[in-house]
C-alpha positions as CSV (number, residue, x, y, z in Angstrom):
1,M,17.6,10.7,0.7
2,A,15.6,8.0,-1.1
3,R,14.0,8.4,-4.5
4,V,10.5,6.8,-4.5
5,G,8.1,6.1,-7.3
6,V,4.4,5.6,-7.1
7,I,3.1,4.0,-10.3
8,Q,-0.5,4.5,-11.4
9,I,-1.5,2.0,-14.1
10,D,-4.7,0.5,-15.7
11,P,-4.5,-3.3,-15.2
12,H,-6.7,-5.6,-17.3
13,L,-9.0,-7.9,-15.5
14,G,-7.6,-11.5,-15.6
15,D,-4.9,-10.7,-18.2
16,K,-1.8,-11.5,-16.2
17,A,0.4,-11.6,-19.3
18,F,-0.5,-8.1,-20.3
19,N,-0.3,-6.7,-16.7
20,L,3.1,-8.3,-16.0
21,E,4.6,-6.9,-19.2
22,M,3.3,-3.5,-18.2
23,I,4.8,-3.9,-14.7
24,E,8.1,-4.9,-16.2
25,Q,8.1,-1.8,-18.5
26,Q,7.2,0.5,-15.7
27,L,10.0,-1.0,-13.5
28,A,12.5,-0.4,-16.3
29,E,11.4,3.2,-16.6
30,A,11.5,3.7,-12.8
31,S,15.1,2.4,-12.8
32,E,16.1,4.8,-15.6
33,R,14.6,7.6,-13.4
34,G,16.7,6.5,-10.4
35,V,13.8,5.2,-8.4
36,Q,14.9,2.9,-5.5
37,L,11.4,1.9,-4.2
38,A,8.5,1.6,-6.6
39,V,4.9,1.0,-5.5
40,F,2.2,-0.5,-7.8
41,P,-1.6,-0.7,-7.2
42,E,-3.6,-3.4,-5.4
43,C,-4.2,-6.4,-7.6
44,A,-2.0,-5.0,-10.3
45,V,-1.2,-8.4,-11.6
46,S,-4.7,-9.8,-11.6
47,G,-7.3,-7.0,-11.7
48,Y,-9.9,-6.6,-9.0
49,L,-13.6,-7.0,-9.8
50,F,-14.0,-10.7,-9.8
51,E,-17.5,-12.1,-9.3
52,S,-16.8,-15.3,-7.6
53,L,-14.1,-17.2,-5.6
54,D,-13.7,-19.7,-8.4
55,E,-13.1,-16.9,-10.9
56,A,-10.5,-15.3,-8.6
57,L,-8.8,-18.6,-7.9
58,D,-8.4,-19.3,-11.6
59,V,-6.2,-16.2,-11.8
60,A,-4.5,-16.3,-8.4
61,E,-1.2,-18.1,-8.0
62,P,0.9,-19.5,-5.1
63,I,3.8,-17.4,-4.0
64,P,6.5,-18.3,-5.1
65,G,4.9,-19.0,-8.5
66,P,5.2,-17.9,-12.2
67,A,4.0,-14.3,-11.6
68,S,5.9,-13.6,-8.5
69,D,9.0,-15.1,-10.0
70,R,8.7,-12.8,-13.0
71,I,8.3,-9.8,-10.6
72,A,11.3,-10.9,-8.6
73,R,13.5,-11.2,-11.8
74,A,12.4,-7.7,-12.9
75,A,13.3,-6.3,-9.5
76,E,16.7,-8.0,-9.7
77,R,17.2,-6.8,-13.3
78,T,16.4,-3.2,-12.5
79,N,18.2,-3.2,-9.1
80,L,15.3,-1.6,-7.1
81,Y,12.6,-2.6,-4.6
82,A,9.1,-3.1,-5.9
83,V,5.8,-3.6,-4.0
84,V,3.2,-5.1,-6.4
85,G,-0.4,-6.1,-5.6
86,T,-1.6,-9.6,-6.7
87,L,-4.0,-12.4,-5.8
88,E,-2.3,-15.2,-3.9
89,R,-3.7,-18.8,-4.0
90,D,-3.2,-21.0,-1.0
91,G,-5.1,-24.2,-1.5
92,D,-8.7,-23.3,-1.7
93,R,-8.1,-19.9,-0.2
94,C,-7.5,-16.6,-2.0
95,Y,-5.6,-13.7,-0.4
96,N,-5.3,-10.1,-1.6
97,T,-1.6,-9.8,-1.3
98,A,1.3,-7.5,-1.9
99,I,4.7,-8.8,-2.9
100,L,7.9,-7.0,-1.8
101,A,10.7,-7.9,-4.2
102,G,14.2,-6.4,-4.5
103,P,17.6,-7.0,-6.0
104,G,17.8,-10.2,-4.1
105,G,14.5,-11.6,-5.2
106,I,11.3,-11.8,-3.1
107,E,11.8,-10.2,0.3
108,T,8.4,-10.9,1.8
109,I,4.6,-10.7,1.2
110,Y,1.8,-8.9,3.0
111,R,-1.8,-10.1,3.0
112,K,-4.6,-7.5,3.3
113,T,-6.0,-7.8,6.8
114,H,-9.2,-5.9,6.4
115,T,-11.6,-7.1,3.7
116,L,-15.0,-5.5,2.8
117,C,-18.0,-6.2,0.6
118,L,-16.4,-5.0,-2.7
119,G,-14.9,-6.7,-5.7
120,V,-12.6,-9.6,-5.0
121,D,-12.5,-8.8,-1.3
122,R,-15.9,-10.5,-1.0
123,F,-14.2,-13.8,-1.6
124,T,-10.7,-13.4,-0.1
125,T,-9.5,-14.6,3.3
126,P,-8.4,-11.8,5.6
127,G,-4.6,-11.7,6.0
128,D,-3.0,-13.6,8.9
129,L,0.6,-12.3,8.7
130,G,0.2,-9.2,10.8
131,Y,2.1,-5.9,10.4
132,R,5.8,-5.9,10.0
133,V,8.4,-3.3,9.2
134,H,11.2,-4.1,6.7
135,D,14.6,-2.5,7.0
136,L,15.6,-1.7,3.4
137,P,18.3,0.5,2.0
138,V,15.7,3.1,1.3
139,G,14.3,3.2,4.8
140,R,12.1,1.2,7.2
141,V,9.0,0.2,5.2
142,G,5.6,-1.1,6.3
143,I,2.9,-2.4,3.9
144,L,-0.9,-1.9,4.1
145,I,-3.4,-2.5,1.3
146,C,-6.4,-0.1,0.5
147,Y,-9.1,-0.6,3.1
148,D,-6.5,-1.2,5.8
149,L,-5.9,2.5,5.8
150,R,-9.3,3.3,7.2
151,F,-8.2,1.5,10.5
152,P,-5.8,3.8,12.3
153,E,-4.5,0.9,14.5
154,S,-2.8,-0.6,11.5
155,A,-0.7,2.3,10.6
156,R,-0.1,3.1,14.3
157,L,1.3,-0.4,14.8
158,L,3.7,0.0,11.9
159,A,4.8,3.4,13.3
160,L,5.4,1.9,16.7
161,Q,7.7,-0.6,15.1
162,G,9.7,2.2,13.6
163,A,8.2,2.5,10.1
164,Q,9.4,5.6,8.2
165,I,7.5,4.8,5.0
166,I,4.1,3.1,4.7
167,V,3.3,1.9,1.2
168,L,-0.3,1.5,0.2
169,P,-1.2,-0.5,-3.0
170,T,-4.9,0.4,-3.5
171,N,-7.9,0.3,-5.8
172,W,-10.0,3.3,-4.8
173,P,-13.5,3.5,-6.5
174,E,-14.2,6.8,-8.1
175,T,-16.6,7.6,-5.2
176,S,-13.9,7.2,-2.5
177,T,-12.5,10.6,-2.6
178,I,-12.3,10.6,1.2
179,Q,-9.2,8.4,0.9
180,P,-6.8,10.9,-0.8
181,D,-8.6,13.9,0.8
182,V,-8.5,12.7,4.4
183,F,-7.1,9.2,5.3
184,T,-3.7,9.3,3.5
185,R,-3.0,12.7,5.1
186,A,-4.3,11.8,8.5
187,R,-2.4,8.6,8.7
188,A,0.8,10.4,7.6
189,A,0.4,13.2,10.1
190,E,-0.8,11.3,13.1
191,N,2.1,8.9,12.8
192,R,4.7,11.2,11.3
193,V,5.4,8.8,8.4
194,F,5.5,9.0,4.6
195,I,2.6,7.5,2.8
196,L,3.0,6.2,-0.7
197,A,-0.4,5.4,-2.1
198,A,-0.5,3.7,-5.5
199,D,-3.9,3.7,-7.0
200,R,-5.1,2.6,-10.4
201,V,-7.2,4.2,-13.2
202,G,-9.5,2.9,-15.8
203,T,-12.7,0.8,-15.6
204,E,-13.6,-2.9,-14.9
205,R,-17.0,-4.3,-15.6
206,G,-18.4,-0.8,-15.7
207,A,-16.9,0.5,-12.5
208,R,-14.4,3.4,-12.6
209,F,-11.4,3.8,-10.4
210,L,-10.4,7.1,-8.8
211,G,-6.7,7.5,-9.6
212,R,-5.2,10.3,-7.5
213,S,-2.2,8.3,-6.3
214,Q,-0.2,10.2,-3.8
215,I,3.1,10.8,-2.0
216,V,2.4,12.3,1.4
217,A,4.9,13.8,3.9
218,P,5.0,13.1,7.7
219,S,3.4,16.6,8.1
220,G,0.3,15.4,6.2
221,T,1.3,17.6,3.2
222,V,0.7,16.1,-0.2
223,L,4.0,16.2,-2.0
224,A,2.7,14.8,-5.3
225,E,-0.6,13.6,-6.6
226,A,-1.6,11.9,-9.9
227,S,-4.5,12.5,-12.2
228,T,-7.9,10.8,-12.1
229,D,-7.7,9.4,-15.6
230,R,-4.2,8.7,-16.8
231,A,-1.5,6.1,-16.1
232,E,1.5,8.0,-14.8
233,M,4.5,7.7,-12.5
234,L,5.1,10.0,-9.5
235,V,8.7,10.3,-8.6
236,F,9.9,12.2,-5.5
237,D,13.0,12.4,-3.3
238,V,12.2,11.9,0.4
239,D,14.3,11.9,3.5
240,P,13.3,8.9,5.6
241,L,14.9,10.4,8.7
242,E,12.3,13.1,8.6
243,A,9.8,10.4,9.8
244,D,12.0,9.8,12.9
245,L,11.3,13.3,14.1
246,K,8.2,12.5,16.1
247,N,8.5,15.5,18.4
248,V,7.2,18.7,16.6
249,V,8.5,21.9,18.2
250,V,6.6,25.0,17.3
251,R,8.0,27.0,20.2
252,A,10.5,25.2,22.5
253,G,9.0,24.6,25.9
254,A,5.8,26.4,25.0
255,H,4.2,24.5,22.0
256,E,5.5,21.0,21.4
257,M,3.8,17.7,20.6
258,D,5.0,14.1,20.1
259,V,2.5,11.7,18.5
260,L,4.1,8.6,20.0
261,A,5.5,9.8,23.3
262,D,2.3,11.6,24.3
263,R,0.2,8.5,23.9
264,R,-1.7,7.0,26.9
265,P,-1.7,3.3,26.2
266,E,-2.8,2.5,29.7
267,L,-6.2,4.0,28.7
268,Y,-6.5,2.2,25.4
269,G,-7.5,-1.3,26.5
270,E,-10.9,-1.2,24.8
271,L,-9.2,-1.1,21.4
272,A,-8.1,-4.7,21.8
273,R,-11.7,-5.9,22.5
274,D,-14.4,-6.8,20.1
275,A,-16.5,-3.7,21.2
276,R,-19.1,-3.7,18.4
277,L,-21.8,-1.1,18.5
278,T,-25.0,-2.4,19.9
279,E,-28.5,-1.1,19.4
280,V,-29.4,1.7,21.8
281,R,-32.8,1.1,23.4
């Protein structure tokens, strides 16, 4: 079994000192509660609703850098693994990034691969590091960020690499109820993996965030869900081996399904093409 924590907080836009102190406090509490893997929201270090690339770059930092070093020290001090959203600066580029830190320091980073016309994503560079699974003591973990979840290929690639848990730092707008109502559950069930979605609450520049952070089982069942308006920590014991059971047997030999073995990849070639919709005349 692995004890996971999904941490829903209210970051302050551009106030890294405040946000990092809050992250450290939450990691300390998570450690006291026996959490082994803690997931924080997208852009937890920086905030999200920046209005220009220059404004975002003023807050973004290289990795390693002061903010990521502080997160790494906190993970070492609390002896747990933490996934924390931030803005990464690489020259004149800005990435929407998640840091995976653990007892040994920074393990890796993931850069959001799908960006959209919203908040800081209007100015960030789409991620170029691909989808990787990390073999941790708590299980095999893959990382996506927010909008990535709308693309089933992303989660499926992680599942095909053996992911048992997909963590999702996110900043869902209050109108995006389809994410916790549909996409978290669908991605969990169609890949038979756990989904740990850490959203934020509060407002930035007049826009309100949804909350409703979740822990979802490989069946698609929501094991725990947070409120829409409070900072809180979801803690749940999960069995990562449950995600290895891809073959669902309702009645042996009469009603079975396997979401990976039953695939027909020889028919899916169009998925790798830029098959954009064209106007029908």
